[in-house]
KEZAVEX-746136 format. One record per atom (N, C-alpha, C): residue in three letters; x, y, z. Coordinates in steps of 0.05 Angstrom, whole numbers, padded with zeros to 5 digits, always signed. Atoms other than C-alpha are relative to their C-alpha. Layout:
alaXYZ;...
***
This chain:
met+00013-00023-00004;met+00001-00002+00000;met+00016+00025+00001;glu-00010-00023-00001;glu+00052+00051+00017;glu+00021+00005-00029;ser-00011+00001+00024;ser+00090+00033-00050;ser-00017+00017-00023;met+00017-00006+00024;met+00027+00052-00090;met-00003+00035+00014;arg+00006-00027-00008;arg+00023+00122-00044;arg+00029+00016-00010;val-00027-00014+00006;val+00096+00139-00060;val+00017-00013-00024;pro-00015+00006+00022;pro+00134+00136-00126;pro+00026-00013+00010;pro-00025+00011-00011;pro+00198+00094-00122;pro+00021+00018-00005;trp-00021-00018+00000;trp+00241+00154-00146;trp+00001+00021+00020;leu+00001-00025-00012;leu+00219+00205-00096;leu+00020-00004+00023;glu-00022-00002-00020;glu+00267+00182-00035;glu+00026+00004-00015;ser-00021-00003+00009;ser+00321+00177-00082;ser+00007+00035-00009;leu+00001-00031+00006;leu+00302+00253-00107;leu+00011+00009+00023;leu-00002-00014-00019;leu+00300+00276-00038;leu+00029+00002+00017;ser-00023+00005-00013;ser+00367+00246-00017;ser+00026+00006-00021;thr-00021-00012+00022;thr+00407+00275-00079;thr+00010+00024+00011;thr-00013-00030-00004;thr+00458+00329-00073;thr+00002+00013-00030;phe+00004-00019+00026;phe+00449+00386-00123;phe+00022+00023+00000;phe-00020-00023+00006;phe+00491+00443-00149;phe+00028-00007+00002;ala-00030+00009+00005;ala+00557+00403-00152;ala+00008+00007-00034;val-00007-00006+00026;val+00598+00423-00217;val+00001-00030-00014;cys+00002+00023+00015;cys+00587+00373-00272;cys+00028-00011-00008;arg-00034+00010+00006;arg+00657+00325-00281;arg+00003-00001-00031;ile-00002+00000+00033;ile+00640+00323-00358;ile-00001+00025-00015;his+00005-00025+00013;his+00618+00392-00372;his+00006+00024+00016;gly-00010-00017-00024;gly+00657+00430-00318;gly+00006+00028-00013;asp-00010-00026+00011;asp+00679+00486-00365;asp-00022+00013-00014;ala+00022-00014+00012;ala+00613+00504-00394;ala-00014+00017+00023;ala+00008-00026-00020;ala+00572+00562-00368;ala-00025-00012+00014;arg+00018+00015-00015;arg+00516+00517-00346;arg+00002-00027+00009;ser-00011+00025-00006;ser+00554+00460-00316;ser-00009-00009+00028;glu+00007+00006-00032;glu+00520+00460-00244;glu-00020-00024+00001;cys+00022+00024+00002;cys+00479+00396-00232;cys-00022+00006+00015;asn+00028-00008-00015;asn+00412+00417-00215;asn-00026-00014-00017;met+00019+00014+00015;met+00374+00367-00261;met-00006-00030+00014;tyr+00005+00026-00011;tyr+00339+00303-00238;tyr-00018-00014-00022;cys+00019+00015+00017;cys+00312+00245-00282;cys-00017-00017+00014;leu+00020+00026-00018;leu+00252+00206-00251;leu-00002-00023-00018;asp-00001+00025+00012;asp+00260+00154-00302;asp+00023-00018+00011;cys-00028+00013-00004;cys+00334+00138-00287;cys+00004-00001+00032;ser-00002-00002-00031;ser+00332+00158-00212;ser+00024-00006+00009;gly-00026-00002-00003;gly+00407+00169-00213;gly+00012+00022+00017;asp-00011-00025-00015;asp+00450+00223-00191;asp-00009+00027-00018;ala+00006-00024+00016;ala+00439+00300-00212;ala+00018+00003-00020;phe-00014-00005+00027;phe+00464+00324-00276;phe-00003+00031-00012;cys+00001-00029+00009;cys+00473+00389-00314;cys-00015-00001-00026;phe+00016-00007+00027;phe+00435+00419-00375;phe+00010-00015-00019;tyr-00017+00014+00027;tyr+00487+00388-00429;tyr-00007-00033+00005;cys+00001+00027-00003;cys+00479+00317-00396;cys-00032-00006-00007;cys+00024+00005-00001;cys+00404+00324-00398;cys-00007+00003-00033;ser+00007-00002+00026;ser+00404+00344-00471;ser+00009-00027-00016;ser-00010+00025+00017;ser+00446+00282-00493;ser-00005-00025+00011;arg+00004+00032-00011;arg+00427+00225-00443;arg-00033-00002+00005;his+00026+00000-00013;his+00357+00246-00420;his-00023+00012-00017;lys+00014-00013+00021;lys+00324+00269-00482;lys-00032-00001+00004;asp+00027+00005+00000;asp+00256+00234-00476;asp-00009-00008+00028;his+00007+00004-00031;his+00258+00226-00399;his-00018+00022+00013;arg+00011-00020-00013;arg+00217+00257-00348;arg+00020+00017+00019;val-00023-00011-00014;val+00265+00308-00321;val-00011+00025+00015;ile+00007-00027-00012;ile+00257+00364-00270;ile+00020+00014+00007;gln-00024-00019-00010;gln+00300+00425-00248;gln-00004+00007+00027;ile+00000-00011-00029;ile+00318+00438-00179;ile+00012+00027+00000;arg-00014-00031-00003;arg+00331+00511-00157;arg+00004+00003+00028;arg-00009-00005-00022;arg+00356+00543-00097;arg-00017+00021+00016;ser+00010-00024-00018;ser+00327+00588-00042;ser+00010-00001+00029;ser-00014-00001-00024;ser+00365+00609+00017;ser+00021-00024+00012;tyr-00016+00026-00001;tyr+00412+00549+00006;tyr-00016-00023+00005;his+00019+00027+00000;his+00354+00501+00003;his-00010-00009-00026;asp+00009+00008+00025;asp+00333+00460-00052;asp-00033+00003-00002;val+00031-00004+00007;val+00263+00477-00082;val-00004-00010-00029;val+00013+00003+00027;val+00222+00457-00142;val-00025+00013-00005;arg+00023-00017+00011;arg+00172+00494-00183;arg-00024-00024+00003;val+00031+00020+00001;val+00097+00468-00171;val-00010-00005-00024;ala+00007+00011+00024;ala+00087+00470-00240;ala+00012-00021-00012;glu-00014+00025+00008;glu+00135+00416-00251;glu-00004-00026+00008;ile+00004+00024-00013;ile+00127+00370-00196;ile-00027-00010+00000;gln+00031+00009-00005;gln+00046+00371-00195;gln-00002-00020-00026;lys+00006+00016+00017;lys+00053+00335-00261;lys+00004-00033+00007;phe-00011+00025-00004;phe+00085+00276-00228;phe-00011-00009+00032;leu+00006+00004-00029;leu+00060+00278-00150;leu-00027+00021+00007;asp+00024-00019-00017;asp-00003+00298-00109;asp+00016+00014+00021;ile-00015-00021-00024;ile+00030+00360-00070;ile-00024+00007+00019;asn+00022-00011-00021;asn-00037+00371-00032;asn+00013-00004+00028;gly-00010-00004-00028;gly-00018+00393+00037;gly+00024+00008+00006;val-00028-00007-00002;val+00049+00415+00025;val+00002+00034-00002;gln-00001-00028+00006;gln+00064+00494+00037;gln+00018+00005-00024;thr-00014-00015+00021;thr+00079+00534-00025;thr+00015+00026+00008;tyr-00006-00026-00008;tyr+00116+00595-00032;tyr+00003+00014-00027;val-00002-00009+00032;val+00124+00647-00090;val+00030+00013+00007;ile-00031-00009+00000;ile+00199+00661-00103;ile+00006+00008-00029;asn-00006-00012+00026;asn+00220+00705-00163;asn-00022-00007-00016;ser+00023-00003+00012;ser+00147+00708-00186;ser-00006-00034-00010;ala+00006+00026+00008;ala+00145+00626-00190;ala-00007-00011+00028;arg+00006+00016-00023;arg+00109+00583-00138;arg+00015-00027+00002;val-00017+00028-00009;val+00155+00529-00105;val-00009-00011+00026;met-00001+00014-00023;met+00162+00481-00054;met+00023-00010+00008;phe-00025+00007-00009;phe+00217+00461-00012;phe+00004-00036+00001;leu-00004+00029+00003;leu+00246+00386-00023;leu-00002-00014+00031;asn-00008+00011-00026;asn+00267+00373+00051;asn-00009+00017+00022;glu+00002-00017-00024;glu+00259+00399+00119;glu+00020+00019+00003;arg-00020-00019-00002;arg+00293+00458+00138;arg+00002+00009+00030;pro-00001-00003-00028;pro+00323+00470+00209;pro-00013+00030+00008;gln+00010-00025-00008;gln+00288+00523+00248;gln+00003+00006+00031;pro-00006+00000-00031;pro+00299+00556+00320;pro-00025-00002+00006;lys+00026+00006-00013;lys+00246+00548+00370;lys-00027+00018-00012;thr+00023-00011+00011;thr+00178+00566+00343;thr-00014+00020+00024;gly+00005-00018-00019;gly+00155+00630+00372;gly-00031-00001+00008;lys+00025+00001-00012;lys+00087+00647+00407;lys-00016+00011-00021;gly+00021-00012+00018;gly+00020+00659+00367;gly+00004-00012-00029;val-00002+00017+00023;val+00038+00610+00310;val-00024-00016-00004;ser+00026+00011+00007;ser-00028+00590+00278;ser+00008-00027-00015;his-00005+00028+00015;his+00000+00534+00231;his+00029-00012+00000;met-00022+00015-00004;met+00053+00484+00243;met+00000-00028-00016;cys-00006+00028+00012;cys+00081+00422+00202;cys-00004-00022+00017;glu+00008+00022-00014;glu+00059+00360+00228;glu+00019-00016+00011;ile-00023+00015-00004;ile+00124+00326+00226;ile+00023+00016+00015;cys-00020-00017-00013;cys+00177+00377+00243;cys-00004+00024+00019;gly+00015-00019-00015;gly+00135+00430+00275;gly+00009+00032-00008;arg-00005-00021+00014;arg+00160+00487+00230;arg-00023+00017-00003;ser+00022-00021-00004;ser+00116+00548+00232;ser-00005+00001-00035;leu+00008-00001+00027;leu+00078+00555+00163;leu-00016+00023+00000;leu+00015-00027+00006;leu+00043+00613+00129;leu-00031-00006-00001;asp+00028+00008+00006;asp-00021+00578+00110;asp-00006-00027+00013;pro+00010+00021-00013;pro-00062+00523+00138;pro+00010-00027-00017;phe-00007+00024+00010;phe-00023+00463+00105;phe+00009-00018+00019;arg-00009+00021-00016;arg+00001+00399+00138;arg+00031-00004+00000;phe-00032+00004-00004;phe+00073+00397+00118;phe+00016+00024-00016;cys-00013-00018+00010;cys+00128+00441+00103;cys+00018-00006-00022;ser-00021+00012+00024;ser+00164+00399+00048;ser-00010-00023-00009;leu+00006+00027+00012;leu+00158+00341+00003;leu+00013-00024+00020;gly-00013+00021-00020;gly+00206+00304+00053;gly-00020-00001+00027;cys+00017+00001-00022;cys+00157+00318+00112;cys-00025-00014-00006;lys+00026+00013+00008;lys+00096+00296+00073;lys+00008-00032-00004;leu-00011+00030+00002;leu+00139+00229+00061;leu-00001-00014+00024;val-00001+00012-00023;val+00153+00217+00134;val-00031-00002+00009;gly+00028+00001-00006;gly+00076+00235+00145;gly-00017-00028-00007;ile+00011+00021+00011;ile+00055+00180+00099;ile+00009-00024+00010;lys-00011+00028-00014;lys+00100+00124+00128;lys-00009-00002+00032;arg+00004-00002-00025;arg+00080+00147+00198;arg-00031-00007+00006;asn+00028+00001-00002;asn+00006+00154+00189;asn-00019-00011-00020;gly+00016+00014+00021;gly-00017+00130+00121;gly-00026+00020-00011;asn+00027-00016+00004;asn-00072+00186+00118;asn+00008+00021-00021;ala-00005-00014+00022;ala-00040+00219+00056;ala+00012-00012-00026;ser-00012+00017+00019;ser-00015+00199-00010;ser+00015+00021-00021;phe-00010-00015+00026;phe+00032+00225-00073;phe-00012-00010-00025;ser+00012+00015+00028;ser-00009+00180-00121;ser-00018+00023-00010;leu+00014-00017+00010;leu-00038+00223-00172;leu-00024-00014-00008;phe+00025+00012+00007;phe-00083+00169-00193;phe-00019+00001+00021;glu+00015-00001-00020;glu-00112+00164-00125;glu-00011+00033+00003;tyr+00010-00025-00004;tyr-00119+00237-00123;tyr-00021+00011-00020;arg+00022-00004+00020;arg-00155+00242-00190;arg-00028-00013+00002;asn+00020+00012-00006;asn-00201+00189-00170;asn-00019+00014+00020;asn+00017-00017-00019;asn-00222+00233-00110;asn-00014+00022-00009;glu+00010-00022+00015;glu-00230+00290-00155;glu-00025-00009-00016;glu+00023+00011+00013;glu-00277+00251-00200;glu-00024-00008+00019;met+00018+00006-00014;met-00318+00228-00138;met-00015+00025+00007;met+00010-00027-00010;met-00328+00299-00116;met-00015+00010-00022;glu+00011-00009+00024;glu-00347+00319-00186;glu-00029-00009-00007;arg+00025+00012+00002;arg-00399+00267-00191;arg-00020+00004+00021;gly+00016-00008-00018;gly-00425+00284-00127;gly-00013+00027+00000;gly+00012-00029+00007;gly-00436+00355-00146;gly-00019-00003-00023;glu+00021+00000+00020;glu-00471+00334-00207;glu-00024-00014+00009;gly+00026+00013-00012;gly-00522+00291-00169;gly-00012+00017+00016;met+00012-00020-00019;met-00530+00348-00120;met-00017+00017-00021;ser+00017-00021+00018;ser-00551+00393-00182;ser-00023-00013-00013;arg+00024+00011+00020;arg-00595+00342-00215;arg-00023+00000+00027;arg+00018+00004-00021;arg-00629+00335-00145;arg-00015+00026+00004;met+00011-00029+00000;met-00639+00414-00145;met-00020+00004-00022;gly+00015-00004+00019;gly-00676+00404-00209;gly+00018+00017-00023;gly-00015-00016+00018;gly-00617+00436-00255;gly+00025+00000+00003;thr-00028-00003-00004;thr-00548+00457-00258;thr+00010+00015+00023;gly-00008-00018-00024;gly-00551+00504-00200;gly-00022-00005+00020;ser+00021+00002-00020;ser-00592+00514-00138;ser-00021+00019-00007;glu+00022-00022+00004;glu-00659+00553-00133;glu+00008+00026+00004;glu-00011-00030-00004;glu-00621+00616-00107;glu+00014+00007-00027;asp-00017-00012+00024;asp-00575+00616-00167;asp-00022+00004-00023;his+00019-00002+00021;his-00639+00611-00215;his-00013+00027+00007;his+00016-00025-00010;his-00671+00668-00175;his+00017+00025-00009;his-00018-00024+00011;his-00609+00714-00185;his+00000-00001-00028;glu-00003+00001+00028;glu-00604+00696-00255;glu-00023+00010-00013;glu+00023-00012+00017;glu-00676+00718-00272;glu+00001+00027+00012;leu-00001-00031-00003;leu-00664+00785-00234;leu+00020+00012-00018;arg-00018-00011+00019;arg-00605+00796-00279;arg-00010+00005-00029;glu+00015-00002+00030;glu-00647+00784-00344;glu-00021+00018-00002;arg+00025-00012+00000;arg-00705+00823-00323;arg+00012+00038+00001;ser-00007-00025+00001;ser-00703+00901-00341;ser-00011+00015+00024;pro+00009-00014-00022;pro-00713+00955-00287;pro-00029+00006-00003;gln+00030-00004-00001;gln-00778+00970-00317;gln-00014-00020+00006;asp+00013+00028-00001;asp-00800+00899-00308;asp-00001-00001+00037;ile-00004+00000-00024;ile-00776+00905-00234;ile-00017+00022+00014;tyr+00019-00024-00017;tyr-00807+00972-00214;tyr-00015+00011-00020;pro+00020-00012+00021;pro-00864+00988-00262;pro-00010+00026+00004;ser+00012-00026-00001;ser-00887+01057-00274;ser-00031-00001+00006;thr+00030+00001-00006;thr-00956+01083-00246;thr-00014+00001-00026;pro+00017-00001+00023;pro-01009+01069-00299;pro-00016+00026+00002;pro+00014-00025+00002;pro-01050+01132-00323;pro-00026-00010+00008;pro+00027+00007-00008;pro-01119+01139-00296;pro-00016-00009-00025;pro+00019+00006+00024;pro-01178+01116-00338;pro-00007+00025-00013;pro+00009-00025+00012;pro-01208+01166-00387;pro-00024+00012+00012;his+00024-00007-00012;his-01272+01173-00349;his+00005+00014+00028;val-00007-00005-00028;val-01240+01190-00282;val+00010+00034+00001;asn-00011-00028+00003;asn-01233+01266-00274;asn+00025+00004+00023;asn-00018-00005-00020;asn-01165+01282-00243;asn-00001+00026+00013;pro+00008-00030-00018;pro-01178+01335-00189;pro+00026+00018+00000;arg-00026-00018+00003;arg-01100+01360-00199;arg+00006+00007-00025;arg-00007-00006+00032;arg-01108+01372-00276;arg+00000+00027+00004;arg+00002-00026+00004;arg-01088+01441-00295;arg-00022+00008-00020;lys+00018-00012+00018;lys-01137+01483-00326;lys+00011+00010-00026;gly-00015-00012+00024;gly-01128+01512-00398;gly+00002+00030+00008;ile+00002-00034+00002;ile-01120+01585-00415;ile-00025+00012+00000;pro+00027-00012+00000;pro-01179+01625-00399;pro-00004+00017-00023;his+00011-00016+00025;his-01216+01659-00455;his-00023+00023+00007;arg+00017-00022-00007;arg-01250+01726-00445;arg-00020+00005-00021;ala+00018-00007+00020;ala-01313+01746-00479;ala+00010+00024-00014;pro-00014-00025+00020;pro-01303+01795-00537;pro-00018+00021+00008;phe+00014-00021-00006;phe-01322+01866-00525;phe-00022+00009-00019;gly+00019-00009+00021;gly-01387+01893-00555;gly+00010+00025-00012;cys-00007-00028+00012;cys-01384+01951-00605;cys-00016+00019+00010;
***
């Protein structure tokens, strides 16, 4: 069951050392080993190694923030269910940390903490990093990295929503239909003008016409 929740390459990724100089392309401009192949699950490699040996493989790029390894959410979420892991925006890109980061004693008034290492979090997530989520899966078994399981849960929620809509008699609630009707009606329909009085009813407030004097006699 645990092997289904955790892909076989994840632990190797989390234990890999990144940003060493490539032994083959050390003289090149982009020679730092910050690439990782999910299909090979080997050591980190540089941009030039990626182009020559991992052309058709699943490759992700690791980046650095405050001397810690991060990965962009847009890349890793293709292969992992990252639900529950705190994310951050760094250089206009949303990222998450690979492993736990040492932290001094947590201050008072902290609302959210990592379930594994106790690190303070900005938002109500469960884990501070992919590594802590891995520990949480092994310890409690109430989380998963499996995209297959995550998508199945999404489909169940969508089907439940569709069933609720059908029970309400359409694609939305009665309140939604009511608001939709109001938006389609014109102001004259909502606030009709006062109808004119019937012809046979004399209006007491009606202004008289211009008076005409009798002509003077000769």
